[in-house]
NUNUDO-800294 format. One record per residue (C-alpha): residue number from 1; residue in one letter; chain; x, y, z. Coordinates in steps of 0.1 Angstrom, whole numbers, plus 5000, padded with zeros to 4 digits. Layout:
// NUNUDO-800294
   num   residu   chaine      x      y      z
   NUM        A        A      X      Y      Z
...
This chain:
// NUNUDO-800294
   num   residu   chaine      x      y      z
     1        M        A   7347   7170   0731
     2        T        A   7348   7151   0761
     3        T        A   7370   7173   0787
     4        S        A   7344   7191   0813
     5        I        A   7351   7231   0816
     6        T        A   7339   7233   0851
     7        N        A   7332   7210   0883
     8        L        A   7296   7210   0884
     9        L        A   7289   7191   0845
    10        P        A   7299   7158   0845
    11        P        A   7318   7152   0810
    12        D        A   7297   7125   0796
    13        A        A   7267   7143   0799
    14        C        A   7277   7173   0779
    15        E        A   7285   7175   0738
    16        F        A   7298   7208   0723
    17        R        A   7288   7214   0690
    18        F        A   7305   7245   0670
    19        V        A   7290   7263   0641
    20        H        A   7292   7289   0619
    21        S        A   7284   7324   0643
    22        S        A   7268   7358   0629
    23        G        A   7278   7388   0645
    24        P        A   7314   7406   0650
    25        G        A   7344   7391   0634
    26        G        A   7341   7408   0596
    27        Q        A   7353   7385   0571
    28        H        A   7368   7358   0591
    29        V        A   7332   7350   0607
    30        N        A   7329   7331   0576
    31        K        A   7359   7310   0581
    32        T        A   7355   7297   0617
    33        S        A   7331   7281   0639
    34        S        A   7332   7303   0672
    35        A        A   7295   7297   0682
    36        V        A   7293   7271   0706
    37        E        A   7261   7249   0709
    38        L        A   7264   7232   0744
    39        R        A   7242   7203   0745
    40        V        A   7234   7187   0783
    41        D        A   7216   7156   0785
    42        V        A   7196   7160   0823
    43        S        A   7191   7127   0828
    44        L        A   7230   7122   0835
    45        L        A   7235   7155   0858
    46        R        A   7230   7132   0886
    47        L        A   7207   7159   0902
    48        E        A   7180   7153   0931
    49        I        A   7145   7146   0919
    50        G        A   7131   7181   0928
    51        A        A   7159   7201   0913
    52        E        A   7156   7178   0877
    53        R        A   7122   7184   0882
    54        R        A   7127   7224   0885
    55        L        A   7151   7222   0860
    56        R        A   7131   7211   0834
    57        Q        A   7098   7231   0844
    58        Q        A   7119   7264   0845
    59        Q        A   7138   7258   0813
    60        A        A   7111   7241   0789
    61        N        A   7117   7259   0765
    62        R        A   7150   7251   0761
    63        I        A   7150   7213   0766
    64        S        A   7138   7192   0738
    65        K        A   7117   7162   0741
    66        E        A   7143   7139   0744
    67        G        A   7156   7156   0777
    68        V        A   7186   7175   0761
    69        L        A   7191   7207   0774
    70        V        A   7204   7227   0743
    71        I        A   7222   7266   0754
    72        Q        A   7237   7284   0723
    73        A        A   7268   7305   0727
    74        T        A   7275   7335   0703
    75        T        A   7286   7366   0725
    76        H        A   7325   7365   0720
    77        R        A   7350   7360   0690
    78        S        A   7365   7331   0703
    79        Q        A   7353   7296   0708
    80        L        A   7373   7288   0743
    81        K        A   7353   7321   0754
    82        N        A   7317   7313   0743
    83        R        A   7325   7274   0755
    84        Q        A   7335   7288   0792
    85        D        A   7302   7309   0786
    86        A        A   7278   7282   0782
    87        A        A   7290   7259   0805
    88        V        A   7288   7289   0831
    89        R        A   7255   7296   0821
    90        V        A   7243   7261   0824
    91        E        A   7261   7258   0858
    92        A        A   7236   7289   0871
    93        M        A   7204   7270   0855
    94        I        A   7215   7240   0878
    95        A        A   7220   7261   0908
    96        E        A   7192   7277   0902
    97        A        A   7171   7249   0898
    98        R        A   7189   7237   0933
    99        K        A   7175   7260   0955
   100        R        A   7140   7251   0971
   101        P        A   7116   7276   0967
   102        K        A   7102   7289   0999
   103        A        A   7069   7270   1013
   104        R        A   7041   7295   1016
   105        I        A   7026   7301   1048
   106        A        A   6992   7313   1051
   107        T        A   6984   7338   1075
   108        Q        A   6952   7359   1080
   109        P        A   6957   7402   1081
   110        T        A   6955   7413   1115
   111        F        A   6923   7430   1130
   112        S        A   6944   7464   1131
   113        S        A   6953   7460   1094
   114        K        A   6915   7449   1086
   115        R        A   6905   7483   1102
   116        R        A   6929   7501   1083
   117        R        A   6916   7493   1051
   118        V        A   6881   7500   1062
   119        D        A   6889   7532   1072
   120        K        A   6908   7538   1041
   121        K        A   6879   7526   1021
   122        K        A   6852   7551   1042
   123        K        A   6875   7582   1034
   124        H        A   6879   7573   0999
   125        A        A   6838   7572   0993
   126        S        A   6831   7606   1012
   127        T        A   6865   7622   0989
   128        K        A   6842   7609   0959
   129        K        A   6807   7617   0975
   130        Q        A   6820   7653   0979
   131        R        A   6830   7655   0944
   132        Q        A   6793   7648   0931
   133        R        A   6771   7675   0922
   134        P        A   6749   7691   0953
   135        D        A   6712   7671   0955
   136        W        A   6691   7700   0958
C-alpha cells in the first residue's frame, strides 16, 4: 500500500504485508489475512544522524541487516486496526529515538554526605560488634 496512515512515516519508506493471524476470530481467522507486518526502511525516514543511530541501537532486534525495521501487529481482528496499530508503534519508536539523552554531569559527594556515610558505617559496625559473643 502506498498511502501513509500517519504524518511521520513517509509512504515510500513503508511496506505493508498481510498474513494469516493466530488468535481470536474463530473459523474466520483461517480465511483472512488480518495480521499486518509493517516494514520500514530506516534510511528513508529522513532522521537526523543521532536519531537514526539511537533508533538502530534501541530497536537492534527488530532491524534487519538491510536496515529494515519490521513490526508485526496481530492484536486486533481488523486489518485496518492492525495497520494503524503498527504505524502508531513505529511513530512511538521514532519519537523515542528523537529524544536526546541527558548529558551526565559528574559530581562529587558533599562533605556532609561523606560524614553521614561514615557515621552510618560506624553505627552498623558497632551494632554487629555488640551481637558477638563476649570476649572474657
